[in-house]
PyMOL Python script that loads the backbone (N, CA, C, O; Angstrom):
from pymol import cmd

cmd.read_pdbstr("""\
ATOM      1  N   MET A   1       0.767  -1.098   0.054  1.00  0.00           N
ATOM      2  CA  MET A   1      -0.049   0.009  -0.006  1.00  0.00           C
ATOM      3  C   MET A   1       0.918   1.273   0.010  1.00  0.00           C
ATOM      4  O   MET A   1       1.841   1.378   0.818  1.00  0.00           O
ATOM      5  N   ALA A   2       0.645   2.129  -0.865  1.00  0.00           N
ATOM      6  CA  ALA A   2       1.417   3.435  -0.974  1.00  0.00           C
ATOM      7  C   ALA A   2       0.815   4.363   0.184  1.00  0.00           C
ATOM      8  O   ALA A   2      -0.375   4.388   0.501  1.00  0.00           O
ATOM      9  N   ARG A   3       1.848   5.127   0.766  1.00  0.00           N
ATOM     10  CA  ARG A   3       1.435   6.192   1.836  1.00  0.00           C
ATOM     11  C   ARG A   3       1.877   7.436   1.226  1.00  0.00           C
ATOM     12  O   ARG A   3       2.783   7.562   0.402  1.00  0.00           O
ATOM     13  N   PHE A   4       1.075   8.414   1.767  1.00  0.00           N
ATOM     14  CA  PHE A   4       1.359   9.857   1.326  1.00  0.00           C
ATOM     15  C   PHE A   4       2.717  10.147   2.036  1.00  0.00           C
ATOM     16  O   PHE A   4       3.622  10.718   1.427  1.00  0.00           O
ATOM     17  N   ALA A   5       2.831   9.789   3.190  1.00  0.00           N
ATOM     18  CA  ALA A   5       4.087  10.003   4.008  1.00  0.00           C
ATOM     19  C   ALA A   5       4.391   8.835   4.918  1.00  0.00           C
ATOM     20  O   ALA A   5       3.491   8.140   5.390  1.00  0.00           O
ATOM     21  N   ASP A   6       5.652   8.633   5.150  1.00  0.00           N
ATOM     22  CA  ASP A   6       6.064   7.422   5.997  1.00  0.00           C
ATOM     23  C   ASP A   6       5.997   7.866   7.323  1.00  0.00           C
ATOM     24  O   ASP A   6       5.478   7.082   8.118  1.00  0.00           O
ATOM     25  N   TYR A   7       6.417   8.987   7.765  1.00  0.00           N
ATOM     26  CA  TYR A   7       6.461   9.532   9.079  1.00  0.00           C
ATOM     27  C   TYR A   7       6.054  10.922   9.125  1.00  0.00           C
ATOM     28  O   TYR A   7       6.125  11.637   8.125  1.00  0.00           O
ATOM     29  N   PHE A   8       5.596  11.369  10.336  1.00  0.00           N
ATOM     30  CA  PHE A   8       5.177  12.730  10.563  1.00  0.00           C
ATOM     31  C   PHE A   8       5.812  13.074  12.024  1.00  0.00           C
ATOM     32  O   PHE A   8       5.513  12.333  12.961  1.00  0.00           O
ATOM     33  N   ILE A   9       6.587  14.063  12.217  1.00  0.00           N
ATOM     34  CA  ILE A   9       7.244  14.329  13.337  1.00  0.00           C
ATOM     35  C   ILE A   9       6.950  15.829  13.747  1.00  0.00           C
ATOM     36  O   ILE A   9       6.651  16.645  12.875  1.00  0.00           O
ATOM     37  N   VAL A  10       7.030  16.155  14.963  1.00  0.00           N
ATOM     38  CA  VAL A  10       6.903  17.526  15.540  1.00  0.00           C
ATOM     39  C   VAL A  10       8.161  17.669  16.300  1.00  0.00           C
ATOM     40  O   VAL A  10       8.394  16.990  17.300  1.00  0.00           O
ATOM     41  N   VAL A  11       8.981  18.564  15.818  1.00  0.00           N
ATOM     42  CA  VAL A  11      10.310  18.994  16.455  1.00  0.00           C
ATOM     43  C   VAL A  11      10.211  20.118  17.283  1.00  0.00           C
ATOM     44  O   VAL A  11       9.603  21.058  16.771  1.00  0.00           O
ATOM     45  N   GLY A  12      10.621  20.283  18.379  1.00  0.00           N
ATOM     46  CA  GLY A  12      10.745  21.477  19.152  1.00  0.00           C
ATOM     47  C   GLY A  12      12.096  21.850  19.647  1.00  0.00           C
ATOM     48  O   GLY A  12      13.034  21.083  19.427  1.00  0.00           O
ATOM     49  N   TYR A  13      12.264  22.876  20.247  1.00  0.00           N
ATOM     50  CA  TYR A  13      13.429  23.561  20.831  1.00  0.00           C
ATOM     51  C   TYR A  13      13.719  22.688  22.144  1.00  0.00           C
ATOM     52  O   TYR A  13      12.871  22.389  22.984  1.00  0.00           O
ATOM     53  N   ASP A  14      15.061  22.339  22.165  1.00  0.00           N
ATOM     54  CA  ASP A  14      15.480  21.434  23.286  1.00  0.00           C
ATOM     55  C   ASP A  14      16.245  22.312  24.301  1.00  0.00           C
ATOM     56  O   ASP A  14      17.451  22.479  24.117  1.00  0.00           O
ATOM     57  N   HIS A  15      15.648  22.870  25.328  1.00  0.00           N
ATOM     58  CA  HIS A  15      16.419  23.738  26.292  1.00  0.00           C
ATOM     59  C   HIS A  15      17.499  22.894  26.996  1.00  0.00           C
ATOM     60  O   HIS A  15      18.479  23.501  27.427  1.00  0.00           O
ATOM     61  N   GLU A  16      17.432  21.665  27.145  1.00  0.00           N
ATOM     62  CA  GLU A  16      18.536  20.962  27.916  1.00  0.00           C
ATOM     63  C   GLU A  16      19.802  20.857  26.953  1.00  0.00           C
ATOM     64  O   GLU A  16      20.903  20.635  27.458  1.00  0.00           O
ATOM     65  N   LYS A  17      19.677  20.999  25.682  1.00  0.00           N
ATOM     66  CA  LYS A  17      20.888  20.971  24.759  1.00  0.00           C
ATOM     67  C   LYS A  17      21.413  22.356  24.461  1.00  0.00           C
ATOM     68  O   LYS A  17      22.526  22.542  23.968  1.00  0.00           O
ATOM     69  N   ALA A  18      20.574  23.314  24.775  1.00  0.00           N
ATOM     70  CA  ALA A  18      20.936  24.627  24.364  1.00  0.00           C
ATOM     71  C   ALA A  18      22.368  25.093  24.999  1.00  0.00           C
ATOM     72  O   ALA A  18      22.617  24.983  26.199  1.00  0.00           O
ATOM     73  N   GLY A  19      23.205  25.586  24.109  1.00  0.00           N
ATOM     74  CA  GLY A  19      24.635  25.861  24.532  1.00  0.00           C
ATOM     75  C   GLY A  19      25.528  24.684  24.720  1.00  0.00           C
ATOM     76  O   GLY A  19      26.626  24.814  25.261  1.00  0.00           O
ATOM     77  N   SER A  20      25.085  23.533  24.285  1.00  0.00           N
ATOM     78  CA  SER A  20      26.050  22.412  24.379  1.00  0.00           C
ATOM     79  C   SER A  20      26.971  22.067  23.209  1.00  0.00           C
ATOM     80  O   SER A  20      27.910  21.272  23.256  1.00  0.00           O
ATOM     81  N   GLY A  21      26.519  22.869  22.019  1.00  0.00           N
ATOM     82  CA  GLY A  21      27.270  22.605  20.786  1.00  0.00           C
ATOM     83  C   GLY A  21      26.488  21.571  19.979  1.00  0.00           C
ATOM     84  O   GLY A  21      26.772  21.406  18.793  1.00  0.00           O
ATOM     85  N   GLU A  22      25.443  20.814  20.609  1.00  0.00           N
ATOM     86  CA  GLU A  22      24.707  19.911  19.847  1.00  0.00           C
ATOM     87  C   GLU A  22      23.539  20.753  18.996  1.00  0.00           C
ATOM     88  O   GLU A  22      23.337  21.954  19.180  1.00  0.00           O
ATOM     89  N   GLY A  23      22.903  20.046  18.166  1.00  0.00           N
ATOM     90  CA  GLY A  23      21.630  20.616  17.687  1.00  0.00           C
ATOM     91  C   GLY A  23      20.568  20.938  18.694  1.00  0.00           C
ATOM     92  O   GLY A  23      20.505  20.151  19.639  1.00  0.00           O
ATOM     93  N   CYS A  24      19.806  21.837  18.684  1.00  0.00           N
ATOM     94  CA  CYS A  24      18.880  22.131  19.739  1.00  0.00           C
ATOM     95  C   CYS A  24      17.457  21.682  19.576  1.00  0.00           C
ATOM     96  O   CYS A  24      16.546  22.168  20.246  1.00  0.00           O
ATOM     97  N   GLY A  25      17.269  20.681  18.610  1.00  0.00           N
ATOM     98  CA  GLY A  25      15.974  20.213  18.453  1.00  0.00           C
ATOM     99  C   GLY A  25      15.820  18.909  18.911  1.00  0.00           C
ATOM    100  O   GLY A  25      16.748  18.103  18.964  1.00  0.00           O
ATOM    101  N   LYS A  26      14.495  18.645  19.296  1.00  0.00           N
ATOM    102  CA  LYS A  26      14.156  17.363  19.688  1.00  0.00           C
ATOM    103  C   LYS A  26      12.786  16.818  19.264  1.00  0.00           C
ATOM    104  O   LYS A  26      11.861  17.607  19.072  1.00  0.00           O
ATOM    105  N   ILE A  27      12.638  15.603  19.123  1.00  0.00           N
ATOM    106  CA  ILE A  27      11.347  15.252  18.596  1.00  0.00           C
ATOM    107  C   ILE A  27      10.436  15.199  19.910  1.00  0.00           C
ATOM    108  O   ILE A  27      10.714  14.650  20.977  1.00  0.00           O
ATOM    109  N   ILE A  28       9.353  15.859  19.591  1.00  0.00           N
ATOM    110  CA  ILE A  28       8.224  15.973  20.660  1.00  0.00           C
ATOM    111  C   ILE A  28       7.230  14.890  20.332  1.00  0.00           C
ATOM    112  O   ILE A  28       6.870  14.124  21.226  1.00  0.00           O
ATOM    113  N   GLN A  29       6.725  14.770  19.005  1.00  0.00           N
ATOM    114  CA  GLN A  29       5.794  13.769  18.792  1.00  0.00           C
ATOM    115  C   GLN A  29       6.189  13.060  17.444  1.00  0.00           C
ATOM    116  O   GLN A  29       6.840  13.664  16.591  1.00  0.00           O
ATOM    117  N   ARG A  30       5.782  11.781  17.281  1.00  0.00           N
ATOM    118  CA  ARG A  30       6.179  11.067  16.057  1.00  0.00           C
ATOM    119  C   ARG A  30       5.026  10.145  15.754  1.00  0.00           C
ATOM    120  O   ARG A  30       4.513   9.496  16.666  1.00  0.00           O
ATOM    121  N   PHE A  31       4.596  10.061  14.507  1.00  0.00           N
ATOM    122  CA  PHE A  31       3.533   9.260  13.950  1.00  0.00           C
ATOM    123  C   PHE A  31       4.001   8.469  12.797  1.00  0.00           C
ATOM    124  O   PHE A  31       4.534   9.103  11.887  1.00  0.00           O
ATOM    125  N   PRO A  32       3.892   7.179  12.682  1.00  0.00           N
ATOM    126  CA  PRO A  32       3.491   6.318  13.781  1.00  0.00           C
ATOM    127  C   PRO A  32       4.739   6.164  14.818  1.00  0.00           C
ATOM    128  O   PRO A  32       5.877   6.506  14.498  1.00  0.00           O
ATOM    129  N   LYS A  33       4.437   5.655  15.996  1.00  0.00           N
ATOM    130  CA  LYS A  33       5.364   5.560  17.064  1.00  0.00           C
ATOM    131  C   LYS A  33       6.291   4.380  16.779  1.00  0.00           C
ATOM    132  O   LYS A  33       7.370   4.342  17.371  1.00  0.00           O
ATOM    133  N   LYS A  34       5.961   3.420  15.925  1.00  0.00           N
ATOM    134  CA  LYS A  34       6.882   2.259  15.598  1.00  0.00           C
ATOM    135  C   LYS A  34       7.308   2.441  14.027  1.00  0.00           C
ATOM    136  O   LYS A  34       6.643   3.069  13.203  1.00  0.00           O
ATOM    137  N   ASP A  35       8.392   1.852  13.805  1.00  0.00           N
ATOM    138  CA  ASP A  35       8.820   1.897  12.442  1.00  0.00           C
ATOM    139  C   ASP A  35       7.974   0.922  11.482  1.00  0.00           C
ATOM    140  O   ASP A  35       7.582  -0.194  11.825  1.00  0.00           O
ATOM    141  N   TRP A  36       7.761   1.491  10.273  1.00  0.00           N
ATOM    142  CA  TRP A  36       7.014   0.584   9.248  1.00  0.00           C
ATOM    143  C   TRP A  36       7.960  -0.399   8.882  1.00  0.00           C
ATOM    144  O   TRP A  36       9.166  -0.152   8.895  1.00  0.00           O
ATOM    145  N   ASP A  37       7.439  -1.634   8.515  1.00  0.00           N
ATOM    146  CA  ASP A  37       8.320  -2.651   7.939  1.00  0.00           C
ATOM    147  C   ASP A  37       8.890  -2.215   6.762  1.00  0.00           C
ATOM    148  O   ASP A  37       8.184  -1.660   5.920  1.00  0.00           O
ATOM    149  N   GLY A  38      10.250  -2.414   6.557  1.00  0.00           N
ATOM    150  CA  GLY A  38      10.946  -2.027   5.277  1.00  0.00           C
ATOM    151  C   GLY A  38      11.153  -0.555   5.105  1.00  0.00           C
ATOM    152  O   GLY A  38      11.668  -0.165   4.058  1.00  0.00           O
ATOM    153  N   THR A  39      10.800   0.306   6.037  1.00  0.00           N
ATOM    154  CA  THR A  39      10.960   1.749   5.957  1.00  0.00           C
ATOM    155  C   THR A  39      11.346   2.199   7.329  1.00  0.00           C
ATOM    156  O   THR A  39      10.513   2.575   8.154  1.00  0.00           O
ATOM    157  N   ALA A  40      12.706   2.147   7.561  1.00  0.00           N
ATOM    158  CA  ALA A  40      13.213   2.549   8.955  1.00  0.00           C
ATOM    159  C   ALA A  40      12.963   4.085   9.125  1.00  0.00           C
ATOM    160  O   ALA A  40      12.865   4.805   8.131  1.00  0.00           O
ATOM    161  N   PHE A  41      12.867   4.555  10.343  1.00  0.00           N
ATOM    162  CA  PHE A  41      12.741   5.946  10.619  1.00  0.00           C
ATOM    163  C   PHE A  41      14.090   6.597  10.480  1.00  0.00           C
ATOM    164  O   PHE A  41      15.026   6.155  11.147  1.00  0.00           O
ATOM    165  N   PRO A  42      14.259   7.599   9.675  1.00  0.00           N
ATOM    166  CA  PRO A  42      15.601   8.256   9.514  1.00  0.00           C
ATOM    167  C   PRO A  42      16.114   8.898  10.781  1.00  0.00           C
ATOM    168  O   PRO A  42      15.564   9.877  11.284  1.00  0.00           O
ATOM    169  N   GLN A  43      17.251   8.279  11.310  1.00  0.00           N
ATOM    170  CA  GLN A  43      17.816   8.864  12.513  1.00  0.00           C
ATOM    171  C   GLN A  43      18.390  10.131  12.420  1.00  0.00           C
ATOM    172  O   GLN A  43      19.011  10.404  11.393  1.00  0.00           O
ATOM    173  N   GLY A  44      18.281  11.022  13.390  1.00  0.00           N
ATOM    174  CA  GLY A  44      18.884  12.346  13.327  1.00  0.00           C
ATOM    175  C   GLY A  44      18.091  13.326  12.489  1.00  0.00           C
ATOM    176  O   GLY A  44      18.589  14.427  12.255  1.00  0.00           O
ATOM    177  N   VAL A  45      16.814  12.989  11.988  1.00  0.00           N
ATOM    178  CA  VAL A  45      16.178  13.930  11.143  1.00  0.00           C
ATOM    179  C   VAL A  45      15.786  15.228  11.802  1.00  0.00           C
ATOM    180  O   VAL A  45      15.500  16.237  11.157  1.00  0.00           O
ATOM    181  N   GLU A  46      15.787  15.144  13.276  1.00  0.00           N
ATOM    182  CA  GLU A  46      15.359  16.533  13.952  1.00  0.00           C
ATOM    183  C   GLU A  46      16.520  17.489  13.753  1.00  0.00           C
ATOM    184  O   GLU A  46      16.240  18.679  13.898  1.00  0.00           O
ATOM    185  N   MET A  47      17.830  17.168  13.433  1.00  0.00           N
ATOM    186  CA  MET A  47      18.867  17.961  13.223  1.00  0.00           C
ATOM    187  C   MET A  47      18.631  18.873  12.009  1.00  0.00           C
ATOM    188  O   MET A  47      19.093  20.014  12.019  1.00  0.00           O
ATOM    189  N   PHE A  48      17.924  18.408  10.961  1.00  0.00           N
ATOM    190  CA  PHE A  48      17.762  19.064   9.667  1.00  0.00           C
ATOM    191  C   PHE A  48      16.677  19.923   9.705  1.00  0.00           C
ATOM    192  O   PHE A  48      16.578  20.640   8.710  1.00  0.00           O
ATOM    193  N   SER A  49      15.778  20.070  10.621  1.00  0.00           N
ATOM    194  CA  SER A  49      14.576  20.693  10.734  1.00  0.00           C
ATOM    195  C   SER A  49      14.722  22.256  10.750  1.00  0.00           C
ATOM    196  O   SER A  49      13.813  22.993  10.370  1.00  0.00           O
ATOM    197  N   GLN A  50      15.953  22.717  11.225  1.00  0.00           N
ATOM    198  CA  GLN A  50      16.334  24.078  11.341  1.00  0.00           C
ATOM    199  C   GLN A  50      17.791  24.187  10.792  1.00  0.00           C
ATOM    200  O   GLN A  50      18.747  24.316  11.556  1.00  0.00           O
ATOM    201  N   PRO A  51      17.924  24.129   9.401  1.00  0.00           N
ATOM    202  CA  PRO A  51      19.362  24.113   8.895  1.00  0.00           C
ATOM    203  C   PRO A  51      20.187  25.390   9.208  1.00  0.00           C
ATOM    204  O   PRO A  51      21.417  25.443   9.171  1.00  0.00           O
ATOM    205  N   GLY A  52      19.290  26.489   9.543  1.00  0.00           N
ATOM    206  CA  GLY A  52      20.052  27.755   9.769  1.00  0.00           C
ATOM    207  C   GLY A  52      20.234  27.844  11.256  1.00  0.00           C
ATOM    208  O   GLY A  52      20.660  28.924  11.665  1.00  0.00           O
ATOM    209  N   GLY A  53      20.004  26.962  12.087  1.00  0.00           N
ATOM    210  CA  GLY A  53      20.112  26.930  13.572  1.00  0.00           C
ATOM    211  C   GLY A  53      18.883  27.496  14.131  1.00  0.00           C
ATOM    212  O   GLY A  53      18.081  28.166  13.481  1.00  0.00           O
ATOM    213  N   TRP A  54      18.772  27.182  15.411  1.00  0.00           N
ATOM    214  CA  TRP A  54      17.573  27.712  16.294  1.00  0.00           C
ATOM    215  C   TRP A  54      17.945  29.071  16.812  1.00  0.00           C
ATOM    216  O   TRP A  54      19.039  29.383  17.284  1.00  0.00           O
ATOM    217  N   ARG A  55      16.890  29.838  16.661  1.00  0.00           N
ATOM    218  CA  ARG A  55      16.872  31.332  16.971  1.00  0.00           C
ATOM    219  C   ARG A  55      15.711  31.567  17.739  1.00  0.00           C
ATOM    220  O   ARG A  55      14.617  31.286  17.252  1.00  0.00           O
ATOM    221  N   LEU A  56      15.807  32.087  18.974  1.00  0.00           N
ATOM    222  CA  LEU A  56      14.700  32.544  19.707  1.00  0.00           C
ATOM    223  C   LEU A  56      14.537  34.090  19.412  1.00  0.00           C
ATOM    224  O   LEU A  56      15.485  34.873  19.344  1.00  0.00           O
ATOM    225  N   SER A  57      13.341  34.388  19.263  1.00  0.00           N
ATOM    226  CA  SER A  57      13.110  35.803  18.862  1.00  0.00           C
ATOM    227  C   SER A  57      11.974  36.515  19.717  1.00  0.00           C
ATOM    228  O   SER A  57      10.966  35.925  20.107  1.00  0.00           O
ATOM    229  N   ARG A  58      12.256  37.857  19.961  1.00  0.00           N
ATOM    230  CA  ARG A  58      11.098  38.525  20.648  1.00  0.00           C
ATOM    231  C   ARG A  58       9.940  38.958  19.506  1.00  0.00           C
ATOM    232  O   ARG A  58       8.769  39.202  19.795  1.00  0.00           O
ATOM    233  N   ASP A  59      10.452  38.997  18.287  1.00  0.00           N
ATOM    234  CA  ASP A  59       9.471  39.408  17.136  1.00  0.00           C
ATOM    235  C   ASP A  59       8.647  38.269  16.640  1.00  0.00           C
ATOM    236  O   ASP A  59       9.203  37.176  16.529  1.00  0.00           O
ATOM    237  N   ARG A  60       7.376  38.395  16.325  1.00  0.00           N
ATOM    238  CA  ARG A  60       6.579  37.523  15.571  1.00  0.00           C
ATOM    239  C   ARG A  60       7.159  37.452  14.274  1.00  0.00           C
ATOM    240  O   ARG A  60       7.525  38.469  13.685  1.00  0.00           O
ATOM    241  N   LYS A  61       7.272  36.219  13.760  1.00  0.00           N
ATOM    242  CA  LYS A  61       7.792  35.835  12.413  1.00  0.00           C
ATOM    243  C   LYS A  61       6.691  35.081  11.668  1.00  0.00           C
ATOM    244  O   LYS A  61       5.898  34.311  12.210  1.00  0.00           O
ATOM    245  N   ALA A  62       6.725  35.379  10.387  1.00  0.00           N
ATOM    246  CA  ALA A  62       5.745  34.408   9.474  1.00  0.00           C
ATOM    247  C   ALA A  62       6.335  33.111   9.421  1.00  0.00           C
ATOM    248  O   ALA A  62       7.552  32.953   9.515  1.00  0.00           O
ATOM    249  N   PRO A  63       5.412  32.049   9.256  1.00  0.00           N
ATOM    250  CA  PRO A  63       5.794  30.688   8.983  1.00  0.00           C
ATOM    251  C   PRO A  63       6.551  30.571   7.829  1.00  0.00           C
ATOM    252  O   PRO A  63       6.392  31.398   6.931  1.00  0.00           O
ATOM    253  N   THR A  64       7.402  29.612   7.710  1.00  0.00           N
ATOM    254  CA  THR A  64       8.170  29.266   6.481  1.00  0.00           C
ATOM    255  C   THR A  64       8.083  27.767   6.109  1.00  0.00           C
ATOM    256  O   THR A  64       7.727  26.961   6.968  1.00  0.00           O
ATOM    257  N   PHE A  65       8.372  27.402   4.955  1.00  0.00           N
ATOM    258  CA  PHE A  65       8.147  26.082   4.419  1.00  0.00           C
ATOM    259  C   PHE A  65       9.250  25.803   3.463  1.00  0.00           C
ATOM    260  O   PHE A  65       9.564  26.590   2.570  1.00  0.00           O
ATOM    261  N   PHE A  66       9.853  24.610   3.684  1.00  0.00           N
ATOM    262  CA  PHE A  66      11.063  24.220   2.663  1.00  0.00           C
ATOM    263  C   PHE A  66      10.894  22.653   2.553  1.00  0.00           C
ATOM    264  O   PHE A  66      10.221  21.958   3.314  1.00  0.00           O
ATOM    265  N   THR A  67      11.618  22.233   1.486  1.00  0.00           N
ATOM    266  CA  THR A  67      11.734  20.797   1.354  1.00  0.00           C
ATOM    267  C   THR A  67      13.169  20.418   1.224  1.00  0.00           C
ATOM    268  O   THR A  67      13.979  21.238   0.791  1.00  0.00           O
ATOM    269  N   VAL A  68      13.491  19.333   1.543  1.00  0.00           N
ATOM    270  CA  VAL A  68      15.005  18.817   1.505  1.00  0.00           C
ATOM    271  C   VAL A  68      14.951  17.306   1.211  1.00  0.00           C
ATOM    272  O   VAL A  68      14.044  16.596   1.647  1.00  0.00           O
ATOM    273  N   VAL A  69      16.036  16.813   0.397  1.00  0.00           N
ATOM    274  CA  VAL A  69      16.351  15.331   0.289  1.00  0.00           C
ATOM    275  C   VAL A  69      17.582  14.912   1.200  1.00  0.00           C
ATOM    276  O   VAL A  69      18.672  15.449   1.004  1.00  0.00           O
ATOM    277  N   LEU A  70      17.448  14.133   2.010  1.00  0.00           N
ATOM    278  CA  LEU A  70      18.356  13.683   2.982  1.00  0.00           C
ATOM    279  C   LEU A  70      18.920  12.328   2.334  1.00  0.00           C
ATOM    280  O   LEU A  70      18.076  11.537   1.913  1.00  0.00           O
ATOM    281  N   THR A  71      20.120  12.032   2.233  1.00  0.00           N
ATOM    282  CA  THR A  71      20.764  10.741   1.747  1.00  0.00           C
ATOM    283  C   THR A  71      21.522  10.240   2.940  1.00  0.00           C
ATOM    284  O   THR A  71      22.381  10.920   3.500  1.00  0.00           O
ATOM    285  N   ASP A  72      21.144   8.909   3.352  1.00  0.00           N
ATOM    286  CA  ASP A  72      21.798   8.355   4.489  1.00  0.00           C
ATOM    287  C   ASP A  72      23.056   7.551   4.078  1.00  0.00           C
ATOM    288  O   ASP A  72      23.420   7.579   2.903  1.00  0.00           O
ATOM    289  N   ILE A  73      23.680   6.889   4.938  1.00  0.00           N
ATOM    290  CA  ILE A  73      24.846   6.267   4.715  1.00  0.00           C
ATOM    291  C   ILE A  73      24.982   5.142   3.569  1.00  0.00           C
ATOM    292  O   ILE A  73      25.995   4.808   2.954  1.00  0.00           O
ATOM    293  N   GLU A  74      23.570   4.621   3.457  1.00  0.00           N
ATOM    294  CA  GLU A  74      23.477   3.513   2.499  1.00  0.00           C
ATOM    295  C   GLU A  74      22.926   4.090   1.129  1.00  0.00           C
ATOM    296  O   GLU A  74      22.401   3.324   0.321  1.00  0.00           O
ATOM    297  N   SER A  75      23.043   5.380   0.887  1.00  0.00           N
ATOM    298  CA  SER A  75      22.588   6.113  -0.200  1.00  0.00           C
ATOM    299  C   SER A  75      21.018   6.015  -0.509  1.00  0.00           C
ATOM    300  O   SER A  75      20.516   6.106  -1.629  1.00  0.00           O
ATOM    301  N   ASP A  76      20.358   5.818   0.668  1.00  0.00           N
ATOM    302  CA  ASP A  76      18.910   5.789   0.467  1.00  0.00           C
ATOM    303  C   ASP A  76      18.420   7.253   0.674  1.00  0.00           C
ATOM    304  O   ASP A  76      18.953   7.993   1.501  1.00  0.00           O
ATOM    305  N   ARG A  77      17.462   7.604  -0.051  1.00  0.00           N
ATOM    306  CA  ARG A  77      16.962   9.030  -0.167  1.00  0.00           C
ATOM    307  C   ARG A  77      15.733   9.198   0.725  1.00  0.00           C
ATOM    308  O   ARG A  77      14.807   8.390   0.653  1.00  0.00           O
ATOM    309  N   HIS A  78      15.712  10.280   1.600  1.00  0.00           N
ATOM    310  CA  HIS A  78      14.615  10.507   2.403  1.00  0.00           C
ATOM    311  C   HIS A  78      14.086  12.038   1.999  1.00  0.00           C
ATOM    312  O   HIS A  78      14.792  13.042   2.092  1.00  0.00           O
ATOM    313  N   TYR A  79      12.872  12.021   1.590  1.00  0.00           N
ATOM    314  CA  TYR A  79      12.224  13.306   1.239  1.00  0.00           C
ATOM    315  C   TYR A  79      11.614  13.906   2.255  1.00  0.00           C
ATOM    316  O   TYR A  79      10.749  13.259   2.845  1.00  0.00           O
ATOM    317  N   CYS A  80      11.892  15.148   2.652  1.00  0.00           N
ATOM    318  CA  CYS A  80      11.453  15.835   3.877  1.00  0.00           C
ATOM    319  C   CYS A  80      10.780  17.132   3.604  1.00  0.00           C
ATOM    320  O   CYS A  80      11.275  17.927   2.805  1.00  0.00           O
ATOM    321  N   SER A  81       9.798  17.350   4.162  1.00  0.00           N
ATOM    322  CA  SER A  81       9.101  18.773   4.087  1.00  0.00           C
ATOM    323  C   SER A  81       9.108  19.339   5.439  1.00  0.00           C
ATOM    324  O   SER A  81       8.963  18.590   6.404  1.00  0.00           O
ATOM    325  N   CYS A  82       9.263  20.576   5.582  1.00  0.00           N
ATOM    326  CA  CYS A  82       9.339  21.265   6.879  1.00  0.00           C
ATOM    327  C   CYS A  82       8.477  22.530   7.028  1.00  0.00           C
ATOM    328  O   CYS A  82       8.734  23.462   6.267  1.00  0.00           O
ATOM    329  N   LEU A  83       7.627  22.647   7.794  1.00  0.00           N
ATOM    330  CA  LEU A  83       6.930  23.817   8.157  1.00  0.00           C
ATOM    331  C   LEU A  83       7.362  24.434   9.449  1.00  0.00           C
ATOM    332  O   LEU A  83       7.149  23.829  10.500  1.00  0.00           O
ATOM    333  N   THR A  84       7.937  25.564   9.439  1.00  0.00           N
ATOM    334  CA  THR A  84       8.328  26.184  10.664  1.00  0.00           C
ATOM    335  C   THR A  84       7.344  27.275  11.160  1.00  0.00           C
ATOM    336  O   THR A  84       6.922  28.114  10.364  1.00  0.00           O
ATOM    337  N   PHE A  85       7.013  27.277  12.316  1.00  0.00           N
ATOM    338  CA  PHE A  85       6.114  28.374  12.867  1.00  0.00           C
ATOM    339  C   PHE A  85       6.613  28.777  14.234  1.00  0.00           C
ATOM    340  O   PHE A  85       7.217  27.938  14.902  1.00  0.00           O
ATOM    341  N   TYR A  86       6.446  29.781  14.621  1.00  0.00           N
ATOM    342  CA  TYR A  86       6.819  30.370  15.900  1.00  0.00           C
ATOM    343  C   TYR A  86       5.804  30.480  16.931  1.00  0.00           C
ATOM    344  O   TYR A  86       4.728  30.928  16.537  1.00  0.00           O
ATOM    345  N   GLU A  87       5.896  30.170  18.183  1.00  0.00           N
ATOM    346  CA  GLU A  87       4.992  30.306  19.161  1.00  0.00           C
ATOM    347  C   GLU A  87       5.604  31.114  20.344  1.00  0.00           C
ATOM    348  O   GLU A  87       6.820  31.204  20.508  1.00  0.00           O
ATOM    349  N   ALA A  88       4.746  31.655  21.097  1.00  0.00           N
ATOM    350  CA  ALA A  88       5.372  32.433  22.412  1.00  0.00           C
ATOM    351  C   ALA A  88       5.705  31.376  23.363  1.00  0.00           C
ATOM    352  O   ALA A  88       4.988  30.399  23.576  1.00  0.00           O
ATOM    353  N   GLU A  89       6.757  31.602  23.889  1.00  0.00           N
ATOM    354  CA  GLU A  89       7.207  30.722  25.015  1.00  0.00           C
ATOM    355  C   GLU A  89       6.723  31.186  26.314  1.00  0.00           C
ATOM    356  O   GLU A  89       6.742  32.379  26.616  1.00  0.00           O
ATOM    357  N   VAL A  90       6.264  30.215  27.131  1.00  0.00           N
ATOM    358  CA  VAL A  90       5.772  30.506  28.416  1.00  0.00           C
ATOM    359  C   VAL A  90       6.910  30.243  29.360  1.00  0.00           C
ATOM    360  O   VAL A  90       7.447  29.135  29.377  1.00  0.00           O
ATOM    361  N   ASN A  91       7.303  31.232  30.154  1.00  0.00           N
ATOM    362  CA  ASN A  91       8.412  31.153  31.158  1.00  0.00           C
ATOM    363  C   ASN A  91       8.038  30.730  32.503  1.00  0.00           C
ATOM    364  O   ASN A  91       7.909  31.556  33.407  1.00  0.00           O
ATOM    365  N   LEU A  92       7.853  29.443  32.681  1.00  0.00           N
ATOM    366  CA  LEU A  92       7.371  29.004  34.006  1.00  0.00           C
ATOM    367  C   LEU A  92       8.607  28.651  34.914  1.00  0.00           C
ATOM    368  O   LEU A  92       9.267  27.644  34.656  1.00  0.00           O
ATOM    369  N   GLN A  93       8.931  29.476  35.984  1.00  0.00           N
ATOM    370  CA  GLN A  93       9.841  29.348  36.946  1.00  0.00           C
ATOM    371  C   GLN A  93       9.448  28.318  37.941  1.00  0.00           C
ATOM    372  O   GLN A  93       8.379  28.384  38.548  1.00  0.00           O
ATOM    373  N   ARG A  94      10.380  27.293  38.119  1.00  0.00           N
ATOM    374  CA  ARG A  94      10.185  26.301  39.194  1.00  0.00           C
ATOM    375  C   ARG A  94      10.549  26.616  40.468  1.00  0.00           C
ATOM    376  O   ARG A  94      11.651  27.134  40.647  1.00  0.00           O
ATOM    377  N   PRO A  95       9.767  26.380  41.454  1.00  0.00           N
ATOM    378  CA  PRO A  95      10.110  26.695  42.835  1.00  0.00           C
ATOM    379  C   PRO A  95      11.330  26.125  43.374  1.00  0.00           C
ATOM    380  O   PRO A  95      11.661  26.362  44.536  1.00  0.00           O
TER     381      PRO A  95
END
""", "prot")
cmd.dss("prot")
cmd.show_as("cartoon", "prot")
cmd.util.cbc("prot")
cmd.orient("prot")
C-alpha cells in the first residue's frame, strides 16, 4: 500500500541541549510511534529541521516552508518537508 508520508514528526526547541554545541531540536511527537516494515525511521532527522540553527526571537515571524532530500549512509533518499512556525514561550519558573 502506498503512503502519502512514511512519518510525521513534531520537532521543538530542546532547552537541555542549548549551549552544548549539539543541535537544539528534539522530537516531541512522532507518528506512527513504531517503524514501518521495510521503511526505517531516519535517525537524526530532527537536526535538519532548522538548517540555519535555532533562534529565539522577541518578534513575531511569519511561518516558512521548505523541502529537502536527505541521503543516508546507504545512499537511501529521504524526502522531507518542513513547516516552521513560531510560538510564544511561556516562562514557568520552578520553585
